[in-house]
N, C-alpha and C positions, 0 to 999 in steps of 0.2 A: 850254315847255321843261321837261324832266324833270330833277329834281334827282338827283345821283348818290347811290348807296347809301352810308350812313355806316358806317364801320368801328367796331368796338368792341362790347363787350358791352352790350346794352340799347339799341343805337342803332336808330332808326327806319329802315325801308327803304321807298323810294319806287319802285314798279314802273312801267314804261312801259305805256301803255294798249295793250290787246290789238288786234290787227288785226280780229278777229272781235268785234263789240260784243255786249253783252247777257250779262253773267255770270249773271244769274238764270235766264235761258232755257237757256243751255248747261249750267249746274250742275244744273238741274232734269232736263234730258234725261239727263245722266250718271247721276244717282241712279235715274231711271226705268229706264234701260237695264240698269244693274247689278242693280237690284232684280228686274226681270222675268226677265232672262236667267241671272243667276248666283245671287243671294241667295235668291229665292223657290223655285227648284227644290231648292236645298240645304236650305232651311228646311223644305220639304215632306218631304224625306227624313228629316231629324232628327225631325220631328213624327210620322211614320209609325213610325220605330223607337222612339220614346219609349214606346210601348205594351209593348215588350219589357222595358224597364227595364235597369239595369246587370247584373242577374243573368241576364237572357235574352241580352244581348249577349255576356256571358262564356260562356254555354253554347254559343252560336253559334261564338265564336272558338276554344273549347277542343275543338270537334269535330275529330277527327283529320284528316279530309279537308279541312276548311276551314283548319285550321292549316298543313297541308302546302301548300295552294294559296297562302295568304298569304305563307308563307316563301319559296316559289319565286318569287312575283311580286316581292317587295321585294328579295330577295338578287340575283336576276338583273337587275333594274332598276338597283340600285346599282352592280353590276359593269360593266354596259354603259355607264352614265354615266361611270364612271371611265376605261374604255377610250376612249370618245368624247372625253373631256377631253384625253387624251394625244395621240391621233392627230388630233383636230380642231385642236389647236394647231399641229401640223406642217403640216397641209393649209393652214390659214389663213396661216401664215408663208410657205409656198412660193408660194401664189397671190398674196400681197401683195408680197413682197420680190424675186421673181425674174420675169424677163421671158423667155418661151420660147415656141416654136411650139405652138399649141394651148392656150394658157393660158386664153383666154376660153371655149373649148369645155369645158375641164376645170372651170372655174369654174361654168359652167352645169350641168354634171352633178351638182354638189353639192346643187342644189335639187331633183333628181329625187324623193327621198323625200317632199318636200312635195307634189308634184303627182301622184305615182303612187298609184293606189288601193292600199290596204293588202292587199286580197285578191290583187291582181296581184303585189305584192311577195312575199307569202307563198308563192304558187304557184311563182314563179321561184326563190326561195331553196330551197324543198323539192325542186324538180327539180335544182338544182345540187348540193345536198348529200346527195341520196339515195344509197344504196349503189351505184347504177348511174349516177350523175350525173357531170358533168365534174369536180367537186371531191370529191364523195363517193367515187367509185371509187378514186382514188389513196390516199385516207385509209383506205379499207377494207382496202387491202393491209397496212396497219400496225395493223389492228384498232381504228381510230378511227372512231366513228360520231357524226355530227353531227345529221342529220335524225331527227326523232321522239325526241329526247332533250332534256335541259335545255340542252345546248349549242346546240341549234337555237334555243331561246328567246333565248339570248344573242346569236346571230348576228342574229336578226330585230330585236332591240331596239337593237343597235349600228347597224344599217342605218337605222332610223328616227330615231335620236338624233343622228347625226353632224352633220347640217346646223345644228342649234341651236347647237352649240359653234362651228362655223366662222363662221357669220354673226354671232355675237355678238362674237367675238374679232377678226375681220377688220378692222373699222373702227378699233379701238384700235391695231392693229399698223401700219396705214397712217399713223397720226398720230405714231408713235414716230420720232424723229429718228435718222438713221444716225450723226450726229455723236456721239451718246451712246455708241455702241459704239466709235467711234474714240477718243473721250476715255478710255474705260475701258482700251482696249489701250495707249494712250500712257502711262497711269499704271501699267502693269505688270500689269494683271489678265489672267488667262488666259481661255479661252472659257467654261469652266464658271463661273468667278466673274462674268463679264459677264452670263451667262444668269441666274444666281441673284440677283445684287445690283442689276443695271441693268434687265434686261428683265422679269423676272417680277413684281416689285413693282407697276409700273403696269398689268400685265395681270391681276393677281390678281382684282380685282372683276368684270372681264368674264368670266374663266374660271369664277368661282363662279356667275355668272348663267347661262352656258351649261350648266354642270353641273346647276343647278337645273331649267332647261327640259328638258334631255335626260332627267333622272330623272323629272320629272312626266309627260313624254310617254310614257316607257316603262311607268310604273305602269298607265296606262289603255289601253295598246295591246291590241288584240284581233284585228283582221283578219289581220295578217301573221303572228301567232304561232300561231294555231290550225292553220295548214296545215303548219307545219314542226315543231310541238312534239310531235305524237303524242297529246297530251291524255290521258295515262295518269294515273289517279287516284293520288295520293301520290308521283308521280314527275315528270310534266311538265305537270300541270294548273295553269293560272293562275287567279287569283281572278275576273277578268272572265268567264271561260268558266264558272266555277262559279256565278256569279250567273245566267247564262243557263240553266244546267241546273236551278237551283232554280225559276226562273220557268216553265220547261217542266213541272215537276213540281207547279206551282201552290203551291209553298212560298214565298208572298210574304213572310212573316215572316223566313224564312231568307235570302232574297235581299236584303231591306232591311237586315237585320243585317249581312251581309257588306259591303254597300255603305257603311254607316255606319262600320264598323271601318276600311275602306279610306280613307274620308274623314278619320277622326281621325288615323290614322297618316300620311297624306300631308300633312295640315295641320301636324302636329308636325315632320315632316321638313323641309318647306319653311320653317317658321318658324325652325328651327335654322339652315338654310342662309342665310336672309335675315339673321339676326343676325350670322352670321360674315361675310357679305358687307358689312354695314353697318360692322362693326369693320374690315374690310380697307380700306374706303373712307376711314375716319378715319385708318387707320394709314399707308396708302400714298398716298392722295389720288387725284385724277383725272389723266389725261393730256390 
């Protein structure tokens, strides 16, 4: 019989035995998997770029074309993640709290960006938002151009990032009790106060997680973006594409330098997001 966990600072905790035996074997496999699949490739990248030194990395980052590509990549990724955060919450709330005809089909459509090849998504978006496309033609009448511009990058990144927010927030919404909203209304709170003070606090950790996943996914996106962005240097060229260009030019040092800079910026951004997420969990707690 397992003893219950003891409350209080410094108390011992007794964990129930795992269903899967063999901590040493499973822990060793975990380290081996993470080492071979994640840590070893990243370490190799850092080792290859160490030959450049900090001065060499700075020269690579300060190159006008590289700086423009990095700025475009991270700014568009951040903007897309913010948009996904807002609309992903609405989609998740609708699919969870309302019962309507076609809800299951609509819920299945959310996962399409997961299963759809990115090249297919890019070609489809480029066809839709081209000046003669279904969406692009009406916008062209108002002198609004989406395809082959930075706005095309934003559309592609929103498309591939939305499911991350929806699937992260959806389980938390399903656990929220409707009685909380009713109690808030009974105490005299209006709808905005109920959303801000009752619903958002328990959803904040999940929202931050979804934002981090969408942001990280957008930074490394390549296939769907190159078909709709136009890939114009200094305008709509993303950093992953520039890495490919450097490799095609046999500039391995430049490609490695760009990849290392992206890794450093991505790691820093995700670290900040995770710190904010940890703070929000301590501040608002779990549902």
